[in-house]
MDAnalysis code that builds the backbone (N, CA, C; Angstrom):
import MDAnalysis as mda
import numpy as np

u = mda.Universe.empty(210, n_residues=70, atom_resindex=np.repeat(np.arange(70), 3), trajectory=True)
u.add_TopologyAttr("name", ["N", "CA", "C"] * 70)
u.add_TopologyAttr("resid", np.arange(1, 71))
u.add_TopologyAttr("resname", ["UNK", "UNK", "UNK", "UNK", "UNK", "UNK", "UNK", "UNK", "UNK", "UNK", "UNK", "UNK", "UNK", "UNK", "UNK", "UNK", "UNK", "UNK", "UNK", "UNK", "UNK", "UNK", "UNK", "UNK", "UNK", "UNK", "UNK", "UNK", "UNK", "UNK", "UNK", "UNK", "UNK", "UNK", "UNK", "UNK", "UNK", "UNK", "UNK", "UNK", "UNK", "UNK", "UNK", "UNK", "UNK", "UNK", "UNK", "UNK", "UNK", "UNK", "UNK", "UNK", "UNK", "UNK", "UNK", "UNK", "UNK", "UNK", "UNK", "UNK", "UNK", "UNK", "UNK", "UNK", "UNK", "UNK", "UNK", "UNK", "UNK", "UNK"])
u.atoms.positions = np.array([
    [0.848, -1.171, 0.000],
    [0.000, 0.000, 0.000],
    [0.891, 1.230, 0.000],
    [0.728, 2.061, -0.988],
    [1.451, 3.321, -0.993],
    [0.511, 4.423, -0.539],
    [1.026, 5.336, 0.226],
    [0.218, 6.420, 0.772],
    [-0.356, 7.288, -0.347],
    [0.348, 7.394, -1.467],
    [-0.098, 8.239, -2.565],
    [-1.461, 7.821, -3.117],
    [-1.805, 6.570, -3.013],
    [-3.049, 6.071, -3.597],
    [-4.175, 5.913, -2.583],
    [-3.942, 6.284, -1.328],
    [-4.922, 6.104, -0.263],
    [-5.113, 7.416, 0.485],
    [-6.304, 7.595, 1.052],
    [-6.586, 8.802, 1.822],
    [-7.217, 8.427, 3.150],
    [-6.778, 9.105, 4.206],
    [-7.368, 8.883, 5.529],
    [-8.732, 9.562, 5.557],
    [-9.761, 8.806, 5.914],
    [-11.103, 9.374, 5.932],
    [-11.745, 9.320, 7.322],
    [-11.084, 8.648, 8.271],
    [-11.666, 8.505, 9.605],
    [-10.560, 8.180, 10.586],
    [-10.673, 8.737, 11.815],
    [-9.763, 8.346, 12.883],
    [-10.506, 8.343, 14.205],
    [-10.062, 7.464, 15.089],
    [-10.703, 7.300, 16.387],
    [-9.688, 6.718, 17.364],
    [-10.000, 6.851, 18.634],
    [-9.169, 6.239, 19.671],
    [-9.574, 4.796, 19.946],
    [-10.672, 4.359, 19.328],
    [-11.221, 3.033, 19.617],
    [-11.132, 2.124, 18.393],
    [-10.413, 1.017, 18.542],
    [-10.229, 0.093, 17.422],
    [-11.558, -0.435, 16.905],
    [-12.484, -0.780, 17.795],
    [-13.752, -1.357, 17.347],
    [-14.539, -0.381, 16.468],
    [-14.452, 0.907, 16.753],
    [-15.153, 1.881, 15.919],
    [-14.545, 1.955, 14.516],
    [-13.230, 1.917, 14.441],
    [-12.573, 1.924, 13.127],
    [-12.974, 0.692, 12.329],
    [-13.068, -0.453, 12.986],
    [-13.446, -1.692, 12.302],
    [-14.916, -1.672, 11.882],
    [-15.782, -1.072, 12.691],
    [-17.194, -0.943, 12.311],
    [-17.330, -0.104, 11.054],
    [-16.619, 1.015, 11.009],
    [-16.683, 1.884, 9.832],
    [-16.114, 1.168, 8.611],
    [-14.992, 0.471, 8.790],
    [-14.388, -0.265, 7.677],
    [-15.355, -1.311, 7.130],
    [-15.993, -2.043, 8.026],
    [-16.939, -3.086, 7.618],
    [-18.152, -2.479, 6.911],
    [-18.650, -1.363, 7.421],
    [-19.791, -0.698, 6.784],
    [-19.426, -0.279, 5.360],
    [-18.248, 0.289, 5.192],
    [-17.808, 0.694, 3.855],
    [-17.623, -0.523, 2.941],
    [-17.132, -1.623, 3.496],
    [-16.990, -2.858, 2.711],
    [-18.349, -3.298, 2.166],
    [-19.400, -3.139, 2.957],
    [-20.746, -3.488, 2.512],
    [-21.211, -2.588, 1.374],
    [-20.593, -1.415, 1.250],
    [-20.899, -0.476, 0.160],
    [-19.897, -0.628, -0.995],
    [-19.133, -1.715, -0.977],
    [-18.122, -2.026, -2.001],
    [-16.953, -1.040, -2.021],
    [-16.601, -0.518, -0.845],
    [-15.443, 0.360, -0.708],
    [-14.448, -0.339, 0.216],
    [-13.283, -0.666, -0.306],
    [-12.286, -1.339, 0.526],
    [-11.606, -0.329, 1.433],
    [-11.186, -0.788, 2.582],
    [-10.523, 0.088, 3.538],
    [-9.493, -0.667, 4.343],
    [-8.559, 0.100, 4.926],
    [-7.503, -0.478, 5.752],
    [-7.409, 0.339, 7.031],
    [-7.411, -0.349, 8.178],
    [-7.249, 0.319, 9.468],
    [-5.780, 0.231, 9.856],
    [-5.207, 1.396, 10.158],
    [-3.807, 1.470, 10.591],
    [-3.788, 1.835, 12.069],
    [-3.087, 1.031, 12.863],
    [-2.973, 1.265, 14.300],
    [-1.817, 2.232, 14.537],
    [-2.149, 3.453, 14.968],
    [-1.132, 4.459, 15.265],
    [-0.969, 4.648, 16.770],
    [-1.437, 3.677, 17.559],
    [-1.303, 3.767, 19.008],
    [0.102, 3.392, 19.427],
    [0.593, 4.061, 20.451],
    [1.865, 3.715, 21.060],
    [1.637, 2.476, 21.925],
    [2.358, 1.419, 21.668],
    [2.109, 0.158, 22.376],
    [2.494, 0.220, 23.852],
    [3.378, 1.112, 24.227],
    [3.794, 1.214, 25.627],
    [2.819, 2.016, 26.471],
    [2.263, 3.068, 25.889],
    [1.445, 3.987, 26.670],
    [-0.036, 3.968, 26.305],
    [-0.385, 3.247, 25.251],
    [-1.782, 3.072, 24.816],
    [-2.500, 4.394, 24.545],
    [-1.810, 5.308, 23.889],
    [-2.470, 6.512, 23.409],
    [-2.189, 6.634, 21.919],
    [-3.029, 7.346, 21.244],
    [-2.889, 7.481, 19.801],
    [-4.208, 7.152, 19.140],
    [-4.171, 6.970, 17.852],
    [-5.388, 6.802, 17.064],
    [-5.330, 5.559, 16.185],
    [-6.506, 5.147, 15.767],
    [-6.671, 4.174, 14.698],
    [-7.155, 4.963, 13.497],
    [-6.503, 4.791, 12.359],
    [-6.840, 5.552, 11.166],
    [-7.367, 4.617, 10.085],
    [-8.419, 5.061, 9.406],
    [-9.013, 4.287, 8.324],
    [-8.696, 4.960, 6.999],
    [-8.091, 4.203, 6.104],
    [-7.727, 4.685, 4.777],
    [-8.533, 3.948, 3.716],
    [-8.893, 4.675, 2.662],
    [-9.565, 4.087, 1.497],
    [-8.826, 4.545, 0.249],
    [-8.997, 3.832, -0.872],
    [-8.373, 4.279, -2.120],
    [-8.846, 5.689, -2.481],
    [-7.950, 6.475, -3.066],
    [-8.270, 7.854, -3.446],
    [-9.548, 7.955, -4.259],
    [-9.758, 7.018, -5.172],
    [-10.933, 7.070, -6.048],
    [-12.245, 6.947, -5.274],
    [-12.196, 6.394, -4.058],
    [-13.400, 6.200, -3.244],
    [-13.499, 7.175, -2.073],
    [-12.525, 8.057, -1.914],
    [-12.434, 8.885, -0.707],
    [-13.630, 9.813, -0.525],
    [-14.075, 10.470, -1.568],
    [-15.174, 11.438, -1.425],
    [-16.460, 10.744, -1.007],
    [-16.802, 9.656, -1.671],
    [-18.036, 8.949, -1.321],
    [-17.916, 8.314, 0.068],
    [-16.727, 7.814, 0.420],
    [-16.529, 7.213, 1.740],
    [-16.704, 8.255, 2.839],
    [-16.142, 9.445, 2.651],
    [-16.308, 10.519, 3.635],
    [-17.784, 10.888, 3.787],
    [-18.492, 10.952, 2.680],
    [-19.915, 11.290, 2.714],
    [-20.699, 10.235, 3.481],
    [-20.400, 8.975, 3.243],
    [-21.074, 7.887, 3.956],
    [-20.792, 7.980, 5.451],
    [-19.535, 8.183, 5.822],
    [-19.168, 8.259, 7.237],
    [-19.883, 9.431, 7.915],
    [-19.911, 10.581, 7.251],
    [-20.523, 11.771, 7.846],
    [-22.046, 11.647, 7.972],
    [-22.686, 10.997, 7.016],
    [-24.152, 10.992, 6.965],
    [-24.823, 9.723, 7.467],
    [-24.093, 8.611, 7.501],
    [-24.732, 7.337, 7.814],
    [-24.205, 6.633, 9.057],
    [-23.092, 7.109, 9.608],
    [-22.487, 6.418, 10.739],
    [-22.387, 7.382, 11.918],
    [-22.896, 6.937, 13.074],
    [-22.828, 7.760, 14.280],
    [-22.589, 6.849, 15.473],
    [-21.752, 7.316, 16.390],
    [-21.486, 6.548, 17.606],
    [-22.062, 7.217, 18.846],
    [-22.939, 8.202, 18.665],
    [-23.579, 8.854, 19.808],
    [-24.835, 8.130, 20.199],
])
């Protein structure tokens, strides 16, 4: 995976939330990859979800309008 072809569309402190969003996008035929950016010693940091550039706009729209954790 090269960074040039992927865009970060979501980040969270909770791994399960990143995986829920990734799975939801997969159901919409958008592939995604969750990258663990947490520090393993101190357990702080983020989980980032990346999708291919060609799908980034629609993926962001789906996340903003269809997914809520409140």
